[in-house]
N, C-alpha and C positions, 0 to 999 in steps of 0.2 A: 738435283739430288744425285744423279749419276756421276756428275763431275766431282761433287764432294766425296762420294764413295771412292772414286778413283784416286783422288789426292790422299785421302786417309789410308787407303790400301798401300799406296806408295810409301808413306811414312812407316806403316806397320811392317812392310816387307823388309825394311832395313834391320829391324830388331829380330825378325824371324830368321833372316840369314845369319844374324849374329848368334843364333842358338837359343832363342827364347820362344818356346811354344805358346806361352801365355800372351804373346803379342797379338796373335790372331784373335783371342778372346777380347783383348782390349779394343782392337779394331772393330769387332762386331758390336760391342757395347756402344762404341762411339757413333757408329752408323745408326743404331737403334735410338740413341739419345737425340741425334739430329732429326730423326723422323718423329718420335713420340714425345720427346722433351719431358720425360718422367724423372722427377728428382731422385727417386730411389736407385736409379741406374748409376748415379755418380759415386755413392759409396761402394757399389759393386765394382765399378771401374777402378776406384782407388785401390781396393784389395788386390785386384788382378795386376795393376801396374806396379805397386810396391812389391808384390810377390815376385814379379818378373825381375825387379832390380835386386832384391835380397836373396832369392832362391836360385836364380839363373844367371846372376851377374850382368844383367842387361844395363845398357847405358841409362843414366837418369833422364836422358832426353824423352824417354817414353812417358815420364810423368807429365809431359806437356799436354797429353790428352786429358788428364785429370784437371790440370789448370784451365784449359780451354773450356771444358764442360762447366766448371765452377763459375767462370766469367759469365756464362749464359744463365745463371740462376740467381735468386736473391742472396745466395750465400757467397757471392763473388769475392768478398774480402778474404775468404779462406784460400784463394789462389796464391796469396803472398806467402803463407806458411809452406805451401807445397813447393814454391820456388826456393825458399830458404832451405828446405829439406834436400832439394836437388843439389844445391851448392854444398851442403854438408856431406852428402853421400858420394859425390863425384867431383871430377875436376872442373875447371872453369869452362872448358870447351863444351862438354855435354850439358852443363848447366845453362849456358847460353842457348843451346839447341832446345832445351826444355821451354825456355821463355818464348823462343820463336815459334815453336809448335803450338804453344798455348794461344799465341796471337793469331796464327793461321787458322786454327780450329774455330776460334771466336769469330774472326772476320768472315770466313766462308759461310759458317752457319748463319751469322747475322744477316749476311747479304741475301741468302736464300729466303730468310724471313721477309726481308724488304721486298724481294721480288713477288712473293706471295701476297703481301699487303697491297702493293701497287696494282697487281693484276686483279685482286678482288675489288679494288676501289674504282676500276675503270667504268663499269656500267653505272654504279651509283653516282659517280661524279658527273657522267654525261646526263643522267636524268635530272640531277640537281641543277646543272647548268641550263638545261632546256626549261625547267620550271622557273628558274630565276629570270630567264629571258622572256618567258611568257608573261610573268608578272610585270616586268618592265614595259613590255609592249602594251599591256593592258592599261597601265598607268598613263603612258603617253597618249594613247588613243582616247581614253576616257576624259582626260583633261581638255583635249582639243575638240575632237569630233563629238564626244558625248555632250558637251555643253552646247555645241552648235546644233545638234539634233533637237535638244530641249528647246532652244530658241526658235527653231523652225516650227516645232509643234505648238508652241505658245502663239506664234503668229497665225498659224492656221486656225486655232481656236477663236482668236479675236477677229478673224476675217481679214487679216493682213498678210498676204503671201510674202515671205522673207526671201526674195530672189537672191540678194547679194550674199546672204549667209549660206544659202544652198550652193551657190556658185563657188564660194570660197571653200566650203567643206569638200566639194568634189575635187577641187584642185589640190587641197591638202591630202586627201585620201590617195590620189594618184601620185603625189610627190612622196608620200610615206611608202607606198608600194615600191616605187622606184628605188628609194633609199634602202629598204630592207633587201631588195633583190640585188643591189649593187655590191654587196659584200662578196659574192661568189660568182665564179665563172662556170661552175659545174652545171647549173640548170640550163644555161644557154647551150652548153655542149650537148646535153641530153636532147634539147629541142632541135638543135641543128641536125643531129643524127636522125631523129624521127622525120624531120622535114625532107632530108636528102633521100632517105629510104622510101618515103611516100612518093617522091618525084622520080623514083627508079634509078637513083644514083647509089652505087656501092660505096658505103661510107666506112672508113677505117679510122677509129678514134683511139688516140694514145695520149693518156693524161699523165703528166709528170710534174704537176705543180701541187703545192700544199694550200689548202683553204684555211681561213679566208684570205683573200688578196687585198681587201680594203678598196681604196679608190681605183687601183689598177684593175680590179675585177670588173668594174662598171665599163671602163673604156675597152678592155679586151672583149667583153661580152658584146659591146656595140660593134666592134670590128668584125667579130665572128658573125653577128646577126646580119650585117650588111653584106658580107662576103657570101654567105649562104643564100641570102635573098637574091643576089645577082646570079648565082649558079642556077637557082630554081627558075628565075625569070628567063634566062637564056635558053634553058632546056636543051643544052648540047653536051653537057658533061655526062660521063658514064662512071667515073670513079672520083673519089674525093678523100683526101687525108686531112684530118684535123688533129693537130699535135700540140701539146703544151709541154714545156720543160722549164726547170729552174736552173739558172746559171748564176751562182754567187748571189748577189743582191737583186737580181733581175728575173723577171718571168717572161717567157717568150711564147707567143701563139703563132702557129704556122698553119695556113690553109692552102692545100695544093690540090688542083683539079685539072682535068683534061678537057674542059668545056669551052675554051675560047682560043682563037688564033692570035689575038693581040691582048696586051695588058694595058689597062688605063686606070686613072684615078676615079672614074665614075662609079666603080664598085664599092667605094668606101666613103663617098660624099666628102664632107668637111672634116672627117675624123683625123686626117693627117695633122692638121693644125692643132687639134685637141691633144693628140698623142704627143706631139713635139712640145706643147706647152706644159705637159706633165713630166717632161724630162725623158721621153722615150723616142722611138723611131718607128716609122711605118713605111714599108716598102712593098711595091708590087713589081714582079718581074716574070720573065719567061725562062724556063730551063731549056737545056739542049734538046729535049724531046718534046718541046712546045707545050709543056704544062705551065699553068699559071700558078704563081706562088704569091700569096698575100701573107706578109710577116710583120708582126708587131711586137716590139720589145718595150717593157716598162719596168720601172723600179717596183719591187714587191715590198709592200709594207705589212709585216707580220709582227705579232707580239714577240718581244725579246724572250729568248729562252732563259729560264731560271737555272742557276747553277745547281747541279745535282749533289746533294749531300752524300749520296751513296758512292759517287765517283771520288769525292774527297776522302771518304772513309777508306776506300780501296787503295788510293794513292798513299795515304798516310800509313796504312798497314804495310803496304809494299815497301815504302821507304824504311820503316822500322826493321822489317825482315832483311832487307838488303844491307842496311848498316850493321845489323847483328851478325849476319853471315860474313860480312867483310871483317868484322872484329875477330871472328873465329879464324879467318884466313891469316890475319895479322899475328894472332897468337901463335898459330902454327909456324909462321915464317920467323917468329922471334925478332921482328924488326918493324919499325913504323914507316920506313921510307917507301914501301909499295902502296901506302895509303893513297898517294896521288893517282895511281893507275886505277885503284878501286873506286875512287871518287868519280873518275870519268865514266867508268862502267855503270855506276849507280845512276848518274845523271842521264845517260843515254837509255838506261833501262826505264826510267820514269817517263822519258819522251815516247816510249813505245806504247803508252797507254792509248793514244789516239789513232794508232794504225801503223801501217808499214813505213819504215824509214830505212831504205836500202843502204844509204851511206852510213848511218848509225850502226846498223847491223854489221856492216863490213868492218868498221872500226872496232866494234865489240868483239868480233871474231878474231881480229889480230891481237887485241889486248888479252883475249882469253887463252890463246895457244902460244903466242910468241914468248911470254915470260916463263913458260914451264921449264925450259932448260936452266933458267937462272934461279927460280925459286923452288923448283922441284915439287915434291909431294904437297906442300902447303898451298900450291896454286891450282891443284886439280879441282878443288871444290868450286872454283869460279865458273867452271863450264856450265853449271846449271843455270847461271844467270843468262847465258846465251840461248839455252834451249827454250825458255819461256817465251821470249819475244818471237823466236822462230815459229813456235806453235801458233802464236797470235797473228803473225803477219802473213802466213801462207795457208793455202788450202791443205787439208789433211793429206791429200795425195802427194804434195810436195814436202810438207812439214815433217811427216813421219820419217821418210828416208833421211832428211837432213838431221833430225834429232838422233836417229840411229847412228849416223856418221859421227856426231858429237860424242855420243856415249862410247862409240868404238875408239875414237881418238883418245879419250880419257883412259880406257882400259889398256890400250897399247902403250900409252905414256907410262902408266903404272908399271907395266911389265918391264919396259926399258929402264925405268928407275930402280928396278930390282925390288919392288914391293912384294910382300907375301900375297899369294893368290886370294885369300879371304878379304884382304884389305883392298885389293884391286876390284873385286866384285862389289865391295861396300861402296867404294867411290863411284863406280859405274851406276849402281842403283841410286845413290845420293844425287848424282847428276840428273837422272831422270825424274826423281821425286822433286828436286828443286825446280826443275823446269815446269813440272805439273802444277805445283802450288802457285808459282808466279803466273802461269797461264790461267789458273783457276781464279785468282784474285782479279786479274785484268778482264777475263771473259765475263765473270759475273757482274763486274762494274759496268761493262758495256751492255749486257743484257738488261740490267736495272735501268740504265739511262734510256735504252730503246723502249722499254716498257713504259717508263714515265712519259717519254715523248709521245708514245702511242696513246696513253691515257689522256694526256693534255690535248692531243689531236682529236681524240674521240669527243672530248667535251666541246672543243671548238666546232667540230662537225655538227654536234647536236644543236649548238647555238645557231649555226648557219642554217641548218634544216628548219629550225623553229622560225627564223626570220623569213625564209623562203615560203614556208607555209602561210605566215602572216601576209606576205606580199601577194601570194596567190588569192587568198581570201579577200584581202582588201580590194584587189582588182576585180575578181570574179563575182564576189557577193556584194560587198558594200559599195563598190564603184557603180555597179548596175543600179542599185537602189537609190543612191544619191543622184545619179543621172536622171532617173525617173522622177525623183522629187523636184529637181530643178526644172524639168520639163513641165510638170504639173503646176509649179509655182508661177512660171512664166505664162502658162495658159490661163491660170486663174486671174492674173493681173490684167490680162487683155479682155477677159469676158465681163459681162454684166454681173452684178452682185449675186443674183439668184443662180445663174449657171456657174459662177465662180465658186459658190459655196460647195457645190458637188465636188469640184476639183480639190478644194481644200479638205473636204472629208477624206478624199483619197490620199492627200498629203499626210493627214494624221495617221491613217492606216499604214502608210509607207514608212513613216518615222518609227512606228512600233516595229516594223519589219527590220528597219535599219539598226535599231537598238539590238535586236536579236542577232543581226549580222555582225554587229560590233562585238557582241559577246563571243560569237563564233571565231572571229579574228583573234580574240584574246585567249582562245584555247578551249572554249566550251563547244561541245559537239553540236553541229547544226545539220538537221535533216530536212531535205527539200523533197517536193513532189513534182515530177515532170508534168503531170496533168495540171496541177495548180499553177505552175510557172507558165505553162502554155496559155492558160486563161488570163493570167496577169499580163503576159506579154501581148496578147490580143488587145486587151484594154488599153495598154500603153501605146501600142502602135496606132490603134484607132484614134486615140486622143491626138496623135501627131498627124492625123489626116491620111493614114496609110490603110488601104484596103487589105484585109487579112483573110486568108483562106486557111482554116484550121481543120486538119484531118488526122485524128489520133486513133491509131489502130493497135496500140500496144496494150498488153494486159498487165497483171501484177508483176513488178520487177523487184529484184533484191534491193534492199534499202540503199546500199552503197551505189548501185547502178542508178537507181532513181535519183539520188542526190547529185551524182556526177552529171547525168544528162540534164538535170534541172539547171546546174551551173553552166553547162555548155549552152543551153538555150538562152540563159540570161546574157551571156557574152555575145551570142549571135544577134540578139535583139539590140543590144547596146551598139554593136557594129553597124547594124542597119541604120540606126538613128545618127551615129557619128560620122560614118564614112560613106554615106550614099544620099541621094535625093530620091529615095524610093517612093513609088506610088502604090506598089503592090508587093505583097509578101505572102509566101506560102509556107506553113509549118506543118510537117507531116511526120508521122511515125509508123513503123511497121515492124513485124516480128516474123522471122523465118529461120528455121533450123536452130532455134535457141539463141539467135542473135537479134538484138533490137537495133533498129536503124532510125536515127533522127535526122531530118533534113530541113534546113531553113534556106529558102530561095527568094531573092528579091531583085527587083530591077533598079535602075538609077545608079549603077556603079560609076564612080568617078575615075576609075583607072581600069585598064584592061588586064592588069596583073593582080594576082592575089597578094595578100600581105603576110607571107610566111614568117617574117622576122618579128612580127609584133609580139609583145609580151603576153597579150591575151591568148593568141593562138598557141604560143609556147606553153602557157599554163594549162590550157585544155589538152594539149598533146601529152603533157606529163600526167595529168589526172587520168586520162583514158588509158595510158600505157600501164598504169597500176592495175587496171581491170582486164588487161590483155585486149584492150579496145584500140580503135584507130580513128584518126581525124583526117578529113580530106577537104580541101578548098579548091574552087575552080571559078573562073570568070570567063564568060563568053557571050558575045552579042549583047552587051549591056546588062547582063544578068550575073549575079554572084550567088554561088551555092556553097553552103557549109554542110558537110555530112559527117555524122559521128556514129560509130557502130561499137557495140559492146555486148558481151554475153549477158543474157537475162539473169543468169545466176553465177555471178563472177566470184572467184575466190580472191580475197584481198589479203596480202601478207600483213601481219601485225608488226 
């Protein structure tokens, strides 16, 4: 709105300098109309504008304010009679100015409306996109996993454990979680920073990519996961830089740390071949200061950008204004042969829409000032064409002095040409005004495009976040339940019918829980209890032949904390079953100074190193971070311990 007021003030100042005090009132009504859009302001503006022309002899160009306002109302056809009246009351030159001012008033005001519309639609579009993605995920999961759970429940009722369906369902849930997670690199970066910080490594994260990345996101996430796992495993690094940047059609991930004396391919496994197969590169090297750099570059697949109607509108209006202004210059020159020079200026002016073009600006500067000795006064109006791109191309610190120089050159040229002082002032002001409205059109077009891209980016981010939430819930909620169902089905198949019946009863209860988990993945809120999950976990571990020590000392927790720690416990129990040959497991909780601590400790670990790069650990780190909590893992002397801490009364941002 400030930009519009500035441009309108520039137009009005031309008529004020020419001796019309009513021009200020016309300007004030125009600004008020752009703000309030009340139709009754147009007749008032018309009275003031025609009064300025008829009583004070102002140029009919001032009627352009009335024409522009009419174009913004349902009475837009009346703009044509106003233009005709301008042609009848004045000469061709000011009549053309009237049409140009009408178009500028209409274009600038309309683009402000577009900006407001796009800005207002950002949040609603993001919410709609997330809701649509939630429904799509629900349909996908209900079709596959929903039917599979129904089949498992039917088998349990008839005494026939459906092991194959349970195994297939678990594999499908894990594959779906990986698929949903693969769209984005962002969650892996969050996990990497949390794991590095927990390991005592100072992590510096700089993100310069746009989400979602598509297939590239999955590979880059895998590279980052393996690189960070290696850093944590070596335990020699003190600093680490994780950086992403977009270069043309590619996205680059760089991990730099000071934790190793030599660089080798062992830190990325077989990912080099996968990256190269995807059309990218993966390199590991040493810097001069002995830091290790892991760098992966891949083609980035993002949705194609839609052309902006607002940019097209601005370019069309600018083209019309430039052609009209050129026509005025040709009329003043009394010749058509300067049209070729004006055509070059117009083309270069339109090229300035997308940013700075130093060569084009240099050529425009030469074509603006060199012909003045040849064409004289008629060519002075061209200087405004140069001022607009200069304002757009440079910072205000540089642009304002340059525009001041352009205006000064116009004024000095007018004096040297022997023009009257009022006319020199008029040309100087016109140069500034022309530059301002050219800058205004281009700047508003750029702002509109940026807002539209921001809106679309927000919608894409909402979709990515919804898929990541589904991936976390699939892995942490449904994945655990399906693993438990598979274990119970396999156990029931090996036992005699009487003992197997009890296990199948548990399968039936678990399928009901899995259905609830499935609804949670689809967007329905799921609340868990840490105490109930601990009892369920003891039953599951005992069924697998693991001795369980359960010591729960926590009291009432906030629901969000209770649910999050319940999810942590589910994942910990799943890891005990999947990644160890445990015979003993201890599950304990305690509360001290407003902080609850959950510990799951088991023997039989298959590796001496923790698994910090796993998606499960990453999910839990993200969930706890939302509560201002922490996750720690450690392995020593054949024992593995997972510890989660969180405030008992956590504040959760909505």
